[in-house]
N, C-alpha and C positions, 0 to 999 in steps of 0.2 A: 379307189373304190367309197374313202370316206368324205368325198367330193360329193356321193352320193344322199348318203345319209339324211342330211336335211331336207329336201325334196322329196326325200319318203317323208320324215317325221309332218312335212308338212298337208303332205296329199294324204297319211291318217287323223289328219286333225280337222282337215276344212269338213268332211260329214257332222263332226259333232260340234265344231264352231256354228254350221247351220240349225242343226237342230236345236244349239242352241236360242237363236235367234228364231229360230221357230214357234220359240212359248208367244213372243209376242200376242198373237189373233188369241188366247188361250186369256191371253194375262188382258186384254182391254173385254173379249166375254165374261170378266168373270168380275170387270168393274163397271160393267153394260148390266148387269145383274145386281150387282149389290147397289142403283138409282134403278131401278126398275123396284126392289122391292124396298126402300128406306126413302125414296123422294118420287112416286108412281104421280103425282101431283101435276110434278115437273111434266112427264109425259102427257098428263091430259090437257094439261094447258096448250102443251106443242103439237095433241090432236086436234085442239080446241074442240076437247068431248068433257062433259063432268058425269060421274052418276048419282043418277039418283036414289041411289038401298040407302036404308039404314047402315045397311051391313058393312058400310065403310068405316062406317066409325068404334061398331064395334070388337070390327076384330081385327089388330094389326095385319100387316099384310109381313111383315118381318116370323110371324109367330107361323102362317100359314104354313108360309117356307120350308122353317125348318120342323117343320110338321113330316114335309113332303122329302125334307131332305131324309129326314131319318129314319122314313118307311121306306124308301128306295137303298138309303143304309143297309138300314136290317135281313128285306131280303132278300141281297144281292151276297152280302155277311153269310146266308145261311143256303141258298140255292149255289150258288158259285162255286165253294169245294167240295159240294156232294157231288155236280154233276162234271166236277173235274176228276174225283177219284170213278164215278159211273165212267168215264168218257177212257181211264186207261188200265181201268176195270176188264169194258169190254175187248178193250183192242192186248192185252195182255188172256184173256180168257179168250178169246174168240175163235176157237176150233169147237167150241164149249155151246156157238149156238147166240152168245152174250153176244154180240154186239150185235148180232141179224136183229134180235128182239129191241134192243135198247133201240135201233135207229129203228125199227117199222115202231115202236111206238113216240119215239119222238116226232117222229115225220105225220102218225094221227092227230098227235095233240093241237101240233102246229095248227092244222086246220082248224081250230077251235079259235071263234076270237077271243077278245082279253074280257069285254064285258062277261062274253058265256062264264067264264073260265072264275071268272071274279062272282057267279050269280052263283056259281054252282059251290062254290068255298061255304056260300052265309049257310043253307042248313048243317055242315060241319063245325062252325066256328059262330055264330053267331053274325050281330053286326059288330061294327067297330073296328078297331086295329091289326084283331086276330084275321078272321077274314083276309081282307084281303094283304097285308101278313102272307100268306099259307097261298094265295091265290100268286100272285110275285113270283114266292119265289119257285114255284113250279113251271112258271109260266118264262121266268130267266134262266131257266134251266141249259131249254133248249137250245140253245145259241153255241152255250160251251162245250157242253155235253158233243154237240155234233163238229167243230172246234177240235175239241181235243182227240176225240179218234181221229182229221182229220190231218192234222199236222203230225200226230205219234206213226201215224201211218206214211206220210213222205218224207220220213227219215232215213236217211241214204243207209240198204242194207250192208250197205261198205265200211259205213261207219260203224255200223253195228256189230258187226262180225270184227269189228279192224280191235271193238275196245270189251269181244271174249276174245281176240289170241292174248290181249293185257293182262288176264286173266281176270277182267271181274265179272261179278254177281249179275243175278238181271236187277237187283236194287242200285246195287251202282252205275249201273248201266243206264235205267230210266233217268236216274236223276244227275249221271255230266255229262252223260250221252241225250239220252232222245228228248228230253225238256225244254233241258238248254234250243238246243235245234226246233223245235217244234212249240215254244212260246210266242213267237210273233207272231202266228196260227192261235193259238190259244186268245192272247190278248185281243186280237180282232176281234175273238166271240164273245169277251167281255166286254169291251166295248158296245156289240151289236143290244148285249141283254140290259147292259145299263138303263141305255138311247130307249129303251123297248119299256124299262119298267118306271122309268122317268113319267111317261106321256102315257103307259096304263096308268099307273099312281092317281091322273085324275081324274080317273071312273070309280076310282074308292073312296070320294065324297057321298056318293050316293045308298055308300055300303057303314054310312059315318064313320069315315079312319078322316075326315079333314085333307087336311092340303091343299097344295092351290086349286086343284078342280072342285073349289065347294064355290069361289064367288062366279066362277064359270059358269056352274048348276045354277045357280041363284040369279049369278043377268040372264037367261034361257030362261024362264022362267017369267025375268020380270022384263023383258025383255030389254032386256039397258046391257049395251053394247059395249061402254067405256067396264059395267064392271067382269061380263066376259076378256074383257082385253086386258086387266084387274087378274085375272089368272091366268092366262094364256099367254100372254107375254113373257113372265116372269117366268112359268117353263118352262115355251120357248129357250130362252137363252140360257137352262140350266140344261139341257138335254144339246145343244151347242155345247157348250162346257165340256159335259161332260164327254161329251165325241171331238173335241179335240185335245181335247188334253189325254184323252184314253191314246189315240191313233199316235200323238210325240211318245210314251211310254211305247205302242207296238216300233216306232222305222226308233226308237233304241234298244226295244229286241229284235230287230234284224241287223244292226251294225252287228249288234252281240255276236246272234247266232254265225256273222258273214267272218267273225275274225274264228268261231269255234273249230 
């Protein structure tokens, strides 16, 4: 028996070792993002292009990137917990019709383009940070809501029954059994939400929120390809980095759920 233990320990360690090596790609994306934000002139030289606008010298690209990141972080921090709570409530009180109502409302809301959601937020909150924050928070809630419901409903009934048999209360079952097993699906929804918000936040520049959408819109107006790429490349790298990083957390959640 003792001879088989090291082999089993090695097999258990392999997924975590592979998971650690898989962070190399997000690290490379982060390095590319820093390069694009701090030394975009090198990318312009590599591509053989140069912006003609005065915008380049007026607003540092790192400042726009921080505005963009702050907008996405704030809207996700507000929207994700609300969507998570609504998803839990929808499953817990599904007999009341709350689940059907939320799923139907979310499905209808997903048909609205992100630009339309931003435009509808302007009459409520004016121009600037507030309407963009409101629109991104609402728009980013939908993937988290759907995945929370799907994740909790995918938990095996046998696991829930076993927890009840051990004398656990409903809140304990939720925290110790259902949420850990549903976590990979929930993290996948958060990943989708964050990536959507990074892309949609570029439209916030039209509402006066700043961010990486500002050079894109200015470049479109001035037919300046270099200026468009000045905002498009960092925003694309930021989305890829967020997607890759959250996917690694999703893989970690899968391993944890598999051990539960």
